[in-house]
C-alpha positions as CSV (number, residue, x, y, z in Angstrom):
1,X,-36.0,53.1,-4.0
2,X,-38.2,50.0,-3.4
3,X,-37.1,46.7,-1.8
4,X,-36.7,44.9,-5.2
5,X,-34.3,47.7,-6.4
6,X,-32.2,47.4,-3.3
7,X,-31.9,43.6,-3.6
8,X,-30.9,44.0,-7.3
9,X,-28.3,46.6,-6.4
10,X,-26.9,44.5,-3.6
11,X,-26.5,41.5,-6.0
12,X,-24.9,43.6,-8.6
13,X,-22.3,45.0,-6.2
14,X,-21.6,41.5,-4.9
15,X,-21.0,40.1,-8.4
16,X,-18.9,43.1,-9.4
17,X,-16.7,42.8,-6.3
18,X,-16.2,39.0,-6.3
19,X,-16.6,38.1,-9.9
20,X,-18.6,35.0,-8.9
21,X,-22.1,34.2,-7.7
22,X,-22.8,34.5,-4.0
23,X,-23.6,30.8,-3.7
24,X,-20.4,29.8,-5.4
25,X,-18.3,32.0,-3.1
26,X,-20.0,30.5,-0.1
27,X,-19.4,26.9,-1.2
28,X,-15.8,27.7,-2.1
29,X,-15.1,29.3,1.3
30,X,-16.1,26.4,3.5
31,X,-13.3,25.2,5.9
32,X,-14.2,21.6,5.3
33,X,-16.4,19.3,3.4
34,X,-17.4,15.6,3.1
35,X,-18.2,13.8,-0.1
36,X,-18.9,10.6,-2.1
37,X,-17.6,9.5,-5.4
38,X,-17.7,6.6,-7.9
39,X,-16.7,5.6,-11.3
40,X,-14.7,3.2,-13.4
41,X,-11.3,1.6,-12.5
42,X,-8.9,0.9,-15.3
43,X,-6.0,-1.6,-14.9
44,X,-2.7,-0.3,-16.2
45,X,0.6,-1.9,-17.3
46,X,1.1,-4.9,-19.4
47,X,0.8,-7.3,-16.4
48,X,-2.4,-6.0,-14.8
49,X,-4.3,-5.0,-18.0
50,X,-3.7,-8.5,-19.4
51,X,-5.1,-10.1,-16.3
52,X,-8.0,-7.8,-15.3
53,X,-10.9,-6.1,-17.0
54,X,-12.1,-2.6,-16.4
55,X,-13.9,-2.5,-13.0
56,X,-15.8,-0.1,-10.8
57,X,-15.1,1.9,-7.6
58,X,-16.9,3.8,-4.9
59,X,-15.6,5.9,-2.1
60,X,-16.0,8.6,0.6
61,X,-13.8,11.6,1.4
62,X,-13.1,14.4,3.9
63,X,-11.6,17.6,2.5
64,X,-10.1,20.3,4.8
65,X,-9.2,23.7,3.4
66,X,-10.8,26.8,2.1
67,X,-10.2,29.9,0.0
68,X,-8.1,32.0,-0.3
69,X,-5.5,29.2,0.3
70,X,-4.9,27.1,-2.8
71,X,-3.6,24.1,-0.8
72,X,-6.0,21.7,0.9
73,X,-5.8,18.3,2.6
74,X,-7.9,15.3,1.8
75,X,-8.5,11.9,3.5
76,X,-10.4,9.2,1.6
77,X,-11.3,5.6,1.4
78,X,-12.1,3.8,-1.8
79,X,-13.3,0.3,-2.9
80,X,-12.2,-1.0,-6.3
81,X,-13.5,-4.2,-7.8
82,X,-12.2,-5.7,-11.0
83,X,-13.1,-9.0,-12.7
84,X,-10.3,-11.1,-14.0
85,X,-9.7,-12.2,-17.6
86,X,-9.6,-15.9,-18.4
87,X,-6.2,-17.1,-19.3
88,X,-6.2,-20.5,-21.1
89,X,-3.2,-22.9,-20.8
90,X,-3.2,-25.7,-23.5
91,X,-4.0,-29.1,-21.8
92,X,-3.8,-27.5,-18.4
93,X,-7.2,-25.7,-18.1
94,X,-7.7,-22.0,-17.4
95,X,-7.0,-19.4,-14.7
96,X,-9.0,-16.3,-13.7
97,X,-8.1,-13.9,-10.9
98,X,-10.7,-11.4,-9.6
99,X,-9.3,-8.4,-7.7
100,X,-10.6,-6.3,-4.8
101,X,-8.6,-3.2,-3.8
102,X,-9.5,-1.1,-0.7
103,X,-7.4,1.9,-0.2
104,X,-7.0,4.6,2.4
105,X,-5.1,7.6,1.3
106,X,-3.9,11.0,2.6
107,X,-3.6,13.6,-0.2
108,X,-2.9,17.2,-0.9
109,X,-4.8,19.3,-3.4
110,X,-3.5,22.4,-5.2
111,X,-6.2,24.5,-6.8
112,X,-5.4,26.9,-9.6
113,X,-7.1,30.3,-9.7
114,X,-9.2,32.2,-7.3
115,X,-12.5,30.7,-6.0
116,X,-14.9,30.7,-8.9
117,X,-17.7,28.7,-10.5
118,X,-15.1,26.1,-11.6
119,X,-11.5,25.3,-10.8
120,X,-8.8,22.9,-12.1
121,X,-6.7,21.2,-9.4
122,X,-3.9,18.7,-9.0
123,X,-3.9,16.0,-6.3
124,X,-1.4,13.5,-4.9
125,X,-0.4,11.6,-1.8
126,X,0.3,8.2,-0.2
127,X,-1.7,5.5,1.4
128,X,-2.2,1.8,2.3
129,X,-3.9,-0.7,0.0
130,X,-5.7,-3.8,1.2
131,X,-5.5,-6.2,-1.7
132,X,-7.3,-9.4,-2.4
133,X,-6.9,-11.7,-5.3
134,X,-9.3,-14.7,-5.8
135,X,-7.8,-17.2,-8.2
136,X,-10.1,-19.6,-10.0
137,X,-8.5,-22.6,-11.7
138,X,-10.3,-25.1,-13.9
139,X,-8.6,-28.4,-14.7
140,X,-9.1,-28.6,-18.4
141,X,-7.9,-31.9,-19.8
142,X,-6.0,-32.9,-16.7
143,X,-7.1,-36.4,-15.6
144,X,-8.9,-36.4,-12.3
145,X,-8.4,-32.7,-12.1
146,X,-10.8,-30.5,-10.0
147,X,-11.6,-26.9,-10.1
148,X,-10.0,-24.9,-7.3
149,X,-10.3,-21.4,-5.8
150,X,-7.5,-19.8,-3.9
151,X,-7.6,-16.4,-2.2
152,X,-4.6,-14.3,-1.4
153,X,-4.6,-11.2,0.8
154,X,-2.0,-8.5,1.4
155,X,-1.7,-4.9,2.7
156,X,0.8,-2.8,0.7
157,X,2.0,0.8,0.6
158,X,1.5,3.0,-2.4
159,X,1.2,6.5,-3.9
160,X,-1.1,8.3,-6.2
161,X,-1.3,11.4,-8.3
162,X,-3.7,13.0,-10.8
163,X,-5.9,16.0,-11.6
164,X,-9.5,17.1,-11.5
165,X,-12.0,19.8,-12.3
166,X,-14.4,21.1,-9.7
167,X,-17.7,22.9,-10.3
168,X,-19.0,25.1,-7.5
169,X,-22.8,24.9,-7.2
170,X,-25.4,26.1,-4.7
171,X,-24.5,24.6,-1.4
172,X,-22.3,21.8,-2.8
173,X,-19.6,21.0,-5.4
174,X,-19.2,18.4,-8.1
175,X,-15.9,17.2,-9.5
176,X,-14.5,15.0,-12.2
177,X,-11.2,13.4,-11.4
178,X,-8.6,10.8,-12.6
179,X,-5.7,9.5,-10.6
180,X,-2.8,7.0,-11.2
181,X,-2.1,4.6,-8.3
182,X,1.1,2.6,-7.9
183,X,0.9,-0.1,-5.3
184,X,4.3,-1.5,-4.2
185,X,4.6,-5.3,-4.7
186,X,0.9,-5.5,-5.5
187,X,1.1,-8.5,-7.9
188,X,1.8,-10.8,-4.9
189,X,-2.0,-11.5,-4.7
190,X,-2.5,-12.7,-8.3
191,X,-1.0,-16.1,-8.0
192,X,1.8,-15.4,-10.4
193,X,4.5,-15.2,-7.7
194,X,5.5,-11.7,-9.1
195,X,6.4,-8.9,-6.7
196,X,6.0,-6.2,-9.3
197,X,4.0,-3.1,-8.4
198,X,0.3,-2.9,-9.3
199,X,-1.0,0.0,-11.4
200,X,-4.6,1.3,-11.9
201,X,-6.5,4.5,-12.7
202,X,-9.9,5.3,-11.1
203,X,-11.8,7.9,-13.1
204,X,-14.6,9.3,-10.8
205,X,-17.5,11.7,-10.6
206,X,-18.1,13.0,-7.0
207,X,-20.1,15.4,-4.9
208,X,-18.9,17.3,-1.8
209,X,-21.1,19.1,0.8
């Protein structure tokens, strides 16, 4: 038996035993990984969706956990930026609030099925959210009125939950994920005086190494 035959036989035994490619098994069995992600951020709820447009986000993550355990732990930081919608008030001008949300969360992932080329997972956890609302006011028809800009900052507690799908590739993984975030008293930065929670959904594509 020549060398090529031996290699072919070894690969065949490996695939038959594990049911997945060797590179996928290696990537899935790592005890930890780091990654980057980015995508779109959608404001949710009648309050926030009426005041903000769909924005963008980018983030980094550290994931700890490996097969055969389905539960893993994840730390991440994410920057969300959303432009405000212009709200016109007759004879009083207009108001626009731009939002920046920087979050740091600690989450658990639960992966379904054994390590394979792809896996579905659930994710959820808690974290802190650094909020900034920049309120731009134009005077409209107000006599002697001037345009003003006011910035409000706050740090709030919140939670998140969602789901994703992971693709194991050679030496790294790709994932597609969506999560719902609820930030306690988040509307305190929009100039409305409301203490209602703030809701948004980032939908991301990411890579882990």
